N, C-alpha and C positions, 0 to 999 in steps of 0.2 A: 757762760763766762769764758773768755779766752784764757788759755793756759798762762801766758806771760803776765796778764793782769792778775790772775790768781796767785802766781808766785810772788809778785811784788806786794800784793795785799797781805799775804801770809807772812812774808819775811822768813821763808823756810831755811832751816839749818839741817846739816847732817845729824843723824841721831847718835853717832859716835865720832869722835875726833874733836878738834882738829889735829892733824890735817885730815882731809877727806879719806875715808877708809878704802882699802882695796875691796873691790867687788869680786868675791871668790866664786859666786854662782849667780848668773843673771836670771831674769824673768823669762819664763817659757810658758805662755798661756796654754791651758788645756784646750783640746778640740771641743770638749763639751763639759757639762757641769760635773760629771763623774770620771772624766778621762784623766790620764796621767799628765802631769805638767809641774811647773814650779811657780806657785802663786805668790811670788815675792822675789826678793833678792837676799843673798847672804853677804854680809859685810864682815870682813876680818876684824875680830875683836877678842882679846883674851878674856878669860873669866874675871869677873869683878870690875870690868870696864863700865864706867857710868854710861847710861843710856839717857840721852837728853830729848826733851820734847822738841821736835823739829819745827813746831809752830804752836801758837797759843791754842788751847783747846780745853776740853773736859775729859778726864779719865772716865771712860764708861765701862771699863772692866779691868780688874787687877786680881789675878788669881790663877789657879792651876787649870789646864786643859790637857787631857791626855797625859798627865804626869809631868808636864812642863809648865813653868810659870809664863804667863802671858799678860801684857798690858795693851789695852786698846785706848786710843786717844781719838775723840771725835772733834773735827775741826769746823767751828761755826763759820757761816758766811761762805760756804763752798758749794752751795746749790742744794737741791732736794732730790734724793736724800743727801745729807752732808758726807763729805769724805771722812773715812776712818783709817787711821794707821795702826798697825799691830806690830808687836815686838815679842820675840821669843828666841831661845829660852832665857828667861830673866827672873830675877828676884825683885818683885815690885817694891818701890819705896814710897808709893802714894796709894791712897785708898780710892775705890770707885766713888765718883762724884766730885773729886777734887779738880777745881779749875787750875790750870797751869799756864805760865808764860813760855814763849819759845826759849829754849836753853835751860829750862828747869830739869834737874835730874829726876827722872820718873822711875828708874829701875837700874839694876846692875846686871850685866851679862852673867848668866849662870853656866856652869859646866854641863857637859852632856848634850851638845848640839848634834845635829845630823851631818855636820861638816867634818872632814878629816882633821882639820885644825879648828880651834874654837871660833865660833862666829855668832853674829846676831842675824836672825831672820827678820826682815822688815817687809811688811805687807801693806797694801793700799787697796781699799774697797770703796765703792759707791753702791750702797744697797748690798746686793748679793754678787755684784760684778767685781771681779778682781782686776786691778790695774797695775801697771808697772810703776812702782814708787820712784824709780829714777827719773820719771818725767818731772817730778817736783824739784829735782836738783839741776836740771838742764843736762844730765848725762845719759838720757835715753838713747838707745841705738838709732842711728840714722836710717831714714826710709827713703828709697828712691822714688821719685815722682815722674810722671810722664813729661817729656820735653814740652816746655812752654808753660809750666806752672803747676797749679794745684790739682790734686786728684778730686774729681767730683765737685769742684767749686767750693769746697769747705774751707773755712779759715784754718782749721786745725784738724788733721785727719786722724788723730789718735782717738780711740773710743772713749766716750764719757766726758769729753772736754769740748762739747759744742754748745 
């Protein structure tokens, strides 16, 4: 499924805001499955900020991981395996198994993030592959392509969106 068709189908929203939040730390994919990297983006958000479902989906996890609250939202109709978005550190407002609409409050930002200032870590996965969640908002970093068009003849050169 092409990325733009996916965005239009899902009707994606930012998980905090409006207005769209400041991205305080961007996505930096690791070189390998156990290498250092940043497997998501950090969005500026003070403690107790509502975290909204960016799209309709089902809460497939709501609870602690490594001492921090996490909510995972699985997005139907996004391919096989389906896309999952994750949010931490949060205090969940919904239970595992809850279907939600886009814009539904699913959590509140909890204190104690890994940012210098309070933030929400937002991740995106397809199966075990981490993706840049900003591709869902249209704010992903630009990529230079060879003169004359597309790289490799693909409609969309971002991993996981072919």
